C-alpha positions as CSV (number, residue, x, y, z in Angstrom):
1,M,-0.1,0.0,-0.1
2,S,0.8,3.3,-0.9
3,R,1.3,6.5,1.1
4,S,1.5,10.2,0.1
5,W,3.3,12.2,2.6
6,S,2.3,16.2,2.7
7,R,3.5,19.3,4.7
8,W,0.1,19.7,5.4
9,P,-2.3,17.1,6.5
10,G,-5.2,17.4,5.3
11,L,-5.2,20.1,2.7
12,R,-5.9,19.8,-0.8
13,Y,-4.8,22.0,-3.8
14,V,-7.2,24.4,-4.6
15,P,-6.2,25.3,-8.2
16,P,-6.8,29.7,-8.6
17,Q,-10.2,30.5,-9.4
18,P,-10.5,32.0,-12.7
19,R,-10.3,35.7,-13.1
20,S,-13.6,37.8,-13.6
21,L,-14.2,40.0,-16.8
22,W,-14.1,42.9,-14.8
23,R,-10.7,42.2,-13.5
24,R,-9.2,41.4,-16.8
25,L,-10.9,44.6,-17.8
26,V,-8.9,46.3,-15.8
27,D,-5.6,44.4,-15.9
28,Y,-5.8,44.8,-20.6
29,A,-6.6,48.9,-19.2
30,L,-3.6,49.8,-17.0
31,A,-1.1,47.1,-19.6
32,V,-2.2,50.2,-21.6
33,L,-1.9,53.1,-20.1
34,V,1.8,52.0,-18.4
35,L,2.6,51.4,-22.3
36,G,1.4,54.5,-23.2
37,L,2.8,56.7,-20.7
38,L,6.8,54.4,-22.1
39,I,5.4,56.0,-25.6
40,L,5.3,59.4,-24.5
41,L,8.8,59.4,-22.5
42,A,10.2,57.7,-25.4
43,A,8.5,60.9,-27.3
44,R,9.2,63.6,-25.0
45,L,13.8,62.0,-24.1
46,D,14.1,62.8,-28.1
47,R,12.9,66.2,-27.4
48,I,15.7,67.0,-24.8
49,E,18.9,68.0,-26.6
50,T,22.4,69.3,-26.2
51,R,22.9,72.9,-27.0
52,K,25.6,74.4,-28.2
53,A,26.4,78.0,-28.6
54,E,29.2,79.1,-29.3
55,G,31.5,82.6,-31.2
56,A,32.8,85.7,-29.5
57,A,32.1,86.1,-25.3
58,V,29.8,89.2,-23.8
59,V,31.0,89.2,-20.5
60,N,28.0,90.1,-18.7
61,D,29.4,89.0,-14.3
62,G,31.1,86.4,-12.9
63,D,29.2,83.6,-14.5
64,T,26.9,84.7,-16.7
65,I,28.2,85.3,-20.6
66,T,26.7,85.7,-24.2
67,L,26.8,84.7,-27.4
68,G,25.0,85.3,-30.2
69,T,20.8,85.9,-29.0
70,E,21.7,83.1,-26.5
71,R,22.0,84.3,-22.9
72,I,24.3,81.5,-20.8
73,R,24.3,81.0,-17.1
74,M,27.7,78.8,-15.8
75,R,26.3,76.0,-14.2
76,G,27.5,74.4,-11.4
77,I,28.4,77.8,-10.0
78,D,27.9,80.8,-8.6
79,A,30.4,84.5,-8.7
80,P,29.2,87.7,-7.0
81,E,26.3,89.5,-8.5
82,Y,28.7,92.2,-10.6
83,S,27.0,95.6,-7.8
84,Q,28.4,92.7,-4.9
85,I,30.2,94.3,-2.3
86,C,33.3,92.2,0.0
87,R,35.5,93.2,2.3
88,K,39.2,92.5,3.0
89,D,41.5,93.7,5.3
90,G,38.7,95.9,6.9
91,A,38.0,97.7,3.8
92,D,35.2,97.1,1.2
93,Y,35.2,96.0,-2.7
94,P,33.3,95.5,-5.6
95,C,34.0,91.9,-5.6
96,G,31.4,91.5,-8.0
97,K,33.0,93.6,-10.8
98,L,36.2,91.8,-10.1
99,A,34.8,88.3,-10.5
100,R,33.7,89.6,-13.9
101,Q,37.3,91.2,-15.4
102,S,38.7,87.5,-14.0
103,L,36.1,85.4,-16.3
104,V,37.5,88.2,-19.1
105,R,41.4,87.3,-18.4
106,L,40.4,83.3,-18.9
107,I,38.3,83.8,-22.0
108,S,41.2,86.3,-23.4
109,G,39.7,87.6,-26.5
110,K,39.0,82.7,-27.5
111,P,36.3,82.0,-28.9
112,V,34.6,80.4,-26.1
113,S,31.8,77.0,-27.0
114,C,29.1,76.4,-24.2
115,T,26.9,73.3,-24.1
116,G,24.3,72.2,-21.9
117,W,20.6,71.0,-22.4
118,Q,19.3,72.9,-18.9
119,R,17.3,76.3,-18.2
120,D,16.9,78.2,-15.5
121,R,14.1,79.8,-14.2
122,Y,14.7,82.9,-16.9
123,R,15.2,80.6,-19.8
124,R,19.6,81.2,-19.6
125,L,20.9,78.1,-21.1
126,L,22.5,76.7,-17.9
127,G,26.0,75.7,-19.8
128,D,29.8,74.0,-19.4
129,C,31.4,76.6,-20.8
130,N,35.6,75.8,-22.7
131,A,37.2,78.7,-24.2
132,G,41.1,77.7,-25.6
133,G,40.6,74.5,-24.1
134,K,40.1,75.4,-20.4
135,D,37.3,75.1,-18.9
136,L,36.0,78.1,-17.4
137,N,33.5,77.1,-15.1
138,R,35.9,75.1,-13.4
139,A,38.8,77.9,-14.1
140,Q,36.6,80.9,-12.2
141,V,36.3,78.1,-8.7
142,E,39.4,77.0,-8.7
143,A,40.5,81.4,-9.1
144,G,38.5,81.9,-5.8
145,W,35.8,84.6,-7.9
146,A,33.2,82.0,-7.7
147,V,31.6,80.0,-5.3
148,A,30.6,76.1,-6.0
149,Y,26.9,75.8,-6.4
150,G,26.5,72.0,-7.2
151,D,29.4,71.5,-8.3
152,F,33.2,72.3,-8.0
153,E,33.4,71.7,-4.0
154,T,36.9,70.4,-4.2
155,E,38.4,73.3,-6.0
156,E,36.4,75.1,-3.5
157,A,38.2,73.6,-1.0
158,A,41.3,74.5,-2.8
159,A,40.6,78.0,-3.4
160,R,39.0,78.7,0.2
161,S,42.3,76.8,1.6
162,G,44.6,79.4,-0.5
163,K,41.9,82.3,0.4
164,A,42.0,83.2,-3.6
165,G,39.8,86.2,-4.7
166,I,36.8,86.4,-2.7
167,W,38.2,84.0,0.2
168,A,41.1,86.0,0.3
169,G,39.1,88.5,3.3
170,T,34.6,88.3,3.5
171,F,31.5,87.6,1.4
172,D,27.6,87.1,2.0
173,E,27.2,83.8,0.0
174,P,25.6,85.2,-3.3
175,H,22.7,83.5,-3.4
176,D,22.4,85.2,-0.1
177,W,23.3,88.4,-1.2
178,R,20.8,88.5,-3.6
179,E,17.4,87.2,-1.6
180,S,18.7,90.5,0.6
181,R,18.2,93.3,-1.9
182,D,15.6,91.5,-2.6
183,H,16.0,90.6,-6.1
184,D,13.5,89.0,-8.0
185,V,13.9,85.4,-7.2
186,V,16.9,83.2,-5.8
187,E,17.8,81.1,-8.5
188,R,18.2,77.7,-7.4
189,K,21.0,75.5,-6.6
190,H,22.3,73.4,-10.0
191,G,22.6,70.1,-7.8
192,R,21.8,66.4,-9.5
193,L,18.4,67.0,-7.8
194,A,17.5,69.9,-9.3
195,S,18.4,67.9,-12.8
196,I,16.5,66.0,-12.3
197,G,13.8,68.2,-11.9
198,D,14.5,69.7,-14.5
199,G,14.5,66.8,-16.2
200,L,11.4,65.8,-15.8
201,R,9.7,69.2,-16.8
202,E,11.5,68.6,-20.1
203,I,10.2,65.7,-20.0
204,F,6.4,66.8,-19.4
205,R,6.4,70.2,-21.3
206,F,3.9,70.7,-23.7
207,W,4.0,73.9,-26.5
């Protein structure tokens, strides 16, 4: 006589009940919705393009330039505003104007090329800019005439320890200075989370 052993004696296998028509319709509708969202996402991703601007630069301030008709805010850095005042050796000095002069010296009349895909709330392109093979964003932070604003923290630490540029004295962080002067809207830090948010806005922005 054969015996069958069960881990749970007394329990019988019960086959699953077939899904109701309503449940199947819901599942089909969800599948169609997910597929539609994936198609929409793919279509929107095609519209996120890296933009490039190049040519002779007009330097507006320590982190903003104009190339042709494109106004560019240099990504990942924040320089003192043009009219901003800092202090050094107990005296005020025009650090905003000196930050602009630093960028002018870095460019030295060479053609500038900037690339980026994000835009800030003022519709300026957030760009990574180069002139003569030099990374201008990084160089401004290294020279001490811009603070890290979502990138270049290592370069900022070196400038701070070397008391370069604005680090030789005291100053208000540029975004704090703008806020204290009731400038339009404090610019958002261009970090990773901001990039993700900008990407989502670009994907679902309709025009």
